[in-house]
N, C-alpha and C positions, 0 to 999 in steps of 0.2 A: 519821523514822528507820527505823521498821519497814518502810515501803514501800521505801525505798532499799536496805535489807538484802537484799531479794529478788533484787537484780541483782548478780551476782558481779563485774561490770566497774566498779561504782561504789565508789570508795574513800571511806568516810565517817570515816576515822580523824582527819582534821584539822578536823572540824566543831566549832565553838566554841559552847558553850551560854551564852547571855547575854541577859537581857531577854526580851521577848515576840516570838515569831515573827510575821513579817508575814503578813497574810491579806487576802483579797479576797472580797467578796460580789458576785456577778455577777447582774444582773437582765436577763433575756433575753425579748424579745417573741417569742411562739411563731409569730406570722404573719410579721412583717417580719425576724425574726432580729437586729434591732438590740439592742445591749447597753449597759447602764450599769454602771460599776464603782464600788463603794465600797471604797476601799483603805485599810488600816491599815499604815503604814510599819513600825512595830515596829523590830526591830534592823537592817532595811535602811537606816534613817536614819543609823546610826552605823558601818556597815561601811566600812572604809578599808584603805589599803595596809598599815597597821600589823598588820592581821589576817592578812596573807599572809606565810608563811614561805618565802621564795624558795628556800631550800636544799632544801625538801621539794616544791617545785613542779616536778614532772617531767611536762611536757606539751608537745605540739606546737602546740596552739591555746589561746588564752585568749579566751573570748567574754564580752562584757559585755551583759547584758540586765537592766535598761534604763538608758540615760542618761535623766535627769530624775526617776528614782525613788530614786536613791542619794544622799541629801543630802550626806553627808560627802565623797563623791567629786565631786559637782557643785559644790562650793565653789570659789571663786576661788583661783588659784595665781599668784603674781607672775611666776614663770619660765615656766610651761607654759600658763597661761590657766586651767586647771582642774586639780584634783587627779586627776580621771579621766585627763586627758591625761598627767600625770606617771606614773601607774600603767601606762598603755599603753606609754609610752616605755621604762620600766624592763623591761617584758616583752619588747619588741622587742630591747633591748640583750642579753637573755639568749637570743636566737634563737627566741623564741616568736612565732608568728603571731597577730595580734590581729584580732578582729572586734567590731563594735558594732551594737546595735539601739537603737531609741528608743521611748519610750512615746507613744501618741497622746493627748497632753494638750492641752486647749483653753486655751493660754496663749501669751504672746509670748516665752517663755524660750528657744526653740529657737536663735535666731541668736546668742545669747550663750554658751550652754552646749555646744551640739553641735559647732560647728566646731573648737574646740581639740582635741577628742578625735579628729576625723577626720584630723588631721595625723599621728597615730600609729596609724592603723587600716590593716591590710592588706585587710580586707573590711568593707564597709558594706552592711547589708541593712535596708531600712525600707519602710514602705508609702507610698502616694502622699500621704496627709495629712501625715505626718511629713516627707517630702521637700519638699513645698511650703512647710511652715513653716520648714524649715531653709534652703532656697535662695531663697525668694521667687518661684520660678517657678510659675505657675498650672498646676495639674494637674487641677482640676475647675472647670468654668465655673458661671455663675449658675444653670444648670439641673441642676447636679450631674452633668453628663456628663464623662467622662474626656477630657482633652485630649491625644490621642496625639501631636500635632505638637510638644508641648513636652517630651516625656519625655527625649529625648536631651540637651536643654539642661539639664534638672534633673540628669541623671546626670553631665554634664560639670562642672557647678557643684560637685557633691559631690566629684568627683575632684579638682577644682582646690584643694579644701581640704586635700588631701594623701593621700587614700586611694590606697594603692600598687598594689593587685592587682585586685580586683573591686568595682564599685559596682553595687548591685542595688536596684531598686524593684519592689514587688509590689502588685497591686491586684486587685479582682474581674475586671477586664478582661484581665489577663495578667501576665506577668513580663518585666522589661526589665533589661538589664545592659550594662555597659561594662567592658572589661578594661584592663590597664595600657597596652597599645599603642593604645587608642582604638577597638578593634573592638567594634561594637554587635551585641547579640543580643536577640531578643525571642521569646516563646512566647505563644500564645493561651491563654485560659482554657478550662476544660472544660465541655462541655454535659452536666451531670448530670441524671438523671431527676427529675421532680417527686417530692418527698418524700424524696429521698436525703439532703438536708442536715438533720441532727438538731440541730446546734448549731454556732456559729461560734467558740466560745471556744477559743483556742489554735491556730487555723488559720494565723495569721501566724507564730507561733512555729514551727509545724511546717514551714512553707515555709522559714524561716530555717535550721532544722536540716537540712532536705534539701539546701539549697545548700551548707552547711558540710560535710555528709557528702561531697558531690561534690568539694569542694575537698580534703578530707582524703584521699579515695581517688584524687586526681589525675585526676578526670574533666575534660572540657572545660567551658567556660562554659555552652554550650547544654545539655549533658547535665545539668549541675548545676541549671540552671533547671528542667528537666523533673523532676528528682528532688525539687526543692522543691515543685513543683506536685503531684506524686504524694503526698508526705507530707501536704500540706494537704488533698488529697482524702480521704486516710485519716482525718485528724482530723475532717473535716466529717461523717463517717458516723456519729458517735456524739455524744451531748450534751456529754460532757466533753472535755477537751483531749487525753487520751492513750489512752482506751479503744479508739479505732479504729485505732491505729497498727499497722503490719505490718513485716515485714522489707523490706529495700530491694528485693529481687527481687519480692516480692508487691506492694509499692507500685507498682512500674513496670508490672507486669501489670495492675493496676487502672487506672493512668494510660492505658495503651494501649487499654483496653477502651472508653474514652469518646471521643465525637466532640469535635473541637476547634471552637471557636466561630468561627475565622477560616480 
């Protein structure tokens, strides 16, 4: 709460105090940068649409991060498939644009829980692991190499589930997207100097935030992908998720300073 109070644009008046706040321990390998997460769900497990007062919800966008971590919303719903899908539908009915992200969970729950929500998502932004688990389209081969030739199929499969506006997949190899009309865009990853990456925690979330910032500012799809990559590059510059973040202008200056890999 004290951290959020530092930002005048963040309204914390509707925060509900109940139970124990969720938290995560992140174990990061200093050499490989691979991470393991030990996550305590806390009140995230009980958060539901009942906690949202729609009459006080004055927003253009509603972003859900993450599907598979919000137990009450991931539960089955007879009409909508999941309660998450019901929530997103009600947001769209109020003229709010919806976006979803998914957690990289090593399970088989994706195909059951994620697709119902996609039906009511205007924007879908996820990494290659999550996209593969959701669609069944192979995006990494047995050698862990990225399968570029399958990306468009994965995007089209996600779009076929009902995503209305932008479908986006990000990976260390680049950013890939499909718009409502079927136009495909992709951007390469950045060739950052050795030692630049201080930590990868939050980089995917930063990419997602950059893309949504582009959508909110009515930038084009490619520009928004670049903004996402720029935000991720900022995040990678510091060990924590947010310490390296910069203004949009500064982020794009950083992005343009790096050589592109393709």
